[in-house]
N, C-alpha and C positions, 0 to 999 in steps of 0.2 A: 504493500500500500504506500509506504513512504517512498519507494522508488518511483511509483507512478506520479506522486505529487511533485517530486523533484523534476521529473521529465516534463510535467505540465508547466511548472514554473519556468523552466528553461525555454520551452516553446513560446510562452507568453512574452518573455524578455526578447527573444529573437524577433517575434512579430512586431513588438513595439519599436525595436531598433530599425527594422525594415520600413515601417510606416514613417518614422521620423526622417529617415534618409530620403524617402520618396518626396515628402513634403518639402524638405530643404532643397532638394534638387529642383522641384517645380518652382519654388520661390526664386532660386537663383536664375533659372531660365526666364521666368516672367519679368525679372528686373534687369535683364540684359539690355544694353542700349537699344538694339533693334526691336526687342519685344515690348519696350515701354510704349511703343506707338499704340498698342492695344489699350493702354491705360490713360493715355493723354487724349482726352476728348471731352466734349461737353460745351455748353453755352455759359458764358460768364458776363455778368453785368460789371462793367469796369469804369473807373475814373482815374484821372491822373493829369500830369502836366509835363511841360518841357519848354524848350526854347529853341529858336532858330535865328540864324544870321541870314537875313534876306538880302540878296544883291541883285537888283534889277538889271545890272550890266554884267553879271557873271563874276567869276573868280579868275585871278591870274593863274593860279595853279591849284591842283587838287589837295595835296596835304603837305604842309599846313595850308589851310584855306586863306588866301589873301584876296579880300574882296576888292572889286573895282569901285570907282566913285559912286556914291549914292546908296551904299549899303546901310541897313538899319537892323536893330535887334527886334525880335518879336517873342513875346511871352505867349505860351499856348496852354489852354485848358481843354481837356476832352472828357467826354462821358458817353457811353454807349454799350454795344454788345459785341463781344468777340466769340466766334464759333470755331471750335476745333473738331474736325471730323475724324473718324477712325481711319480713313484712308490717307491721312497726312496732308489734307487740304484744309483751308480755313478761310474765314472772311471777317471783316470788320465793318460795322455800321455805327457811326457816332455823330454827335454834334461837336464841332471843333470851333473854339473861340480863339481868335488871334488878337492880342493887344500889341499893335505895331507902334513902337515908341517913335516919337514922344507922346502920342495920344490918339491913335486911330484904332477902332475896333471893327473887325470883320468876323462874321459868323457864317459857318457853312456846314451842310450835311455831307459827311465823308463816307465813301464806300471804297473797299479794297479787298481783293482776293489774294491769297498767298499760299505757300506750301510751308510745312514745318517738318523738321527731322529730329528725332530723339538723339540726344548726345550722351547722356549718362544718367542712369536712374530716372528721376522724375524731371529731368531738365531737357530742354529742347531749343532748337534754333529756328526762327522764322525768317524766310527769305521770299523774294518776289517771285510770282509766277512768270514764266516766259511770256512776254507780251501783255502783262497786266499793268494797269495804271491806277494810281490813286485818283479817285474822282471827288472833286469838291464842288458842290452846288451851293453857291452863295445865297444866303437868305437875308442878310442884314449887313449894313456897313457900305462903304464906298464900292467895294468889289461887286456888290449885288446889282449895281447899275450898269455893269459891263457884261461882256459875254459870260454865260454861265450854263452848264458847269464847265470848270476847267479840269484838265487832266494833267497829272504829273508823273514823270518817270521816277520810280523808286530805286535807289541804289544803296545797298547796305544790308544789314541784318539786325534782328532783335533776338535777345536771349530771354527765354521763359523758364519758370520753375513752378511746379505744382506743390501744394502742401501734401503731406503724407497720404491723406485720404481724398485728395483732389477737390477739396472744398473751396480753395482759393488759388489764384494764379497771380504771379508777379512777372511783369514783362518790362525789360529795359532795352531801349533802342539807342544806339549811338556810341558803340565802342568798336571801331572808330565811328565818327559822325556819319549819320545817314544823310543822303542828299536827295533833294526833290527838284527836278527840272521840269519846267512848264513844257507840255507837249504842243506840237504845232497843229493838232487837229483833234477831232473826236474819234477815238480808236474804235468805238462801237459802230461807226458809220463808214470810215474810210481807212482801215488799217493798210499797211503799218504806219505808225506815227513816228516822228523823230523829235528829240528834244530841241527846243529853241536855244539859240546861243545866249539869250538874255536872262530872264528871271531864273534864279538859282537859289535854293535854300540849303544851308548846312545845319542839321538839327540833331537834337537828342531828346528822348522822351522816357518817362517811367510811368507804368500803369499798374494798378492793383484791382483784381476782379474777384467777385463772389459767384460761385456756381449757382445758376438759376434753372438749369434744365439739361437734358441729355442731348 
């Protein structure tokens, strides 16, 4: 009888070890850089801010950015919805407020589609879709009296990180600075578009979002 009990105890211990090993292996596989794409998804209501150096006449060189005459700083406040899809695509819809110093305010509805790639654990990098443009439809301020919407070519990337349970997301853009170049046409009607040699913004942003849906 004692021999049977000892055998049973040994069997239970072996089974427990095997189960623990399987769970640990699944956890490691699930948190590998490529596998995190299956965890990074959802809709997040977010808000944040940033700043841009706007140069209507472009920059002399790329980095460090040396603006030509007429450049001015702009403080930016955004609020909206960012969507991360399971296939690695995503989109942004928000209201963007620009305070162009010394004292001009422009407000626009912004739309943008992008791709993201998991980098490590719950971290990911956002970059522009090939042929995608940031759309700004001006609704208030001096820009609203001109042609609208405007389309901007996005150059750069953003770094994102999810909280351990995916409840919140933090996104930082601008390491190095991202650039926005005014496009010469409406890409939805007459692709391909090309950046104009004029208006050029060098920007950095930081956003924090709360999960509001799948």
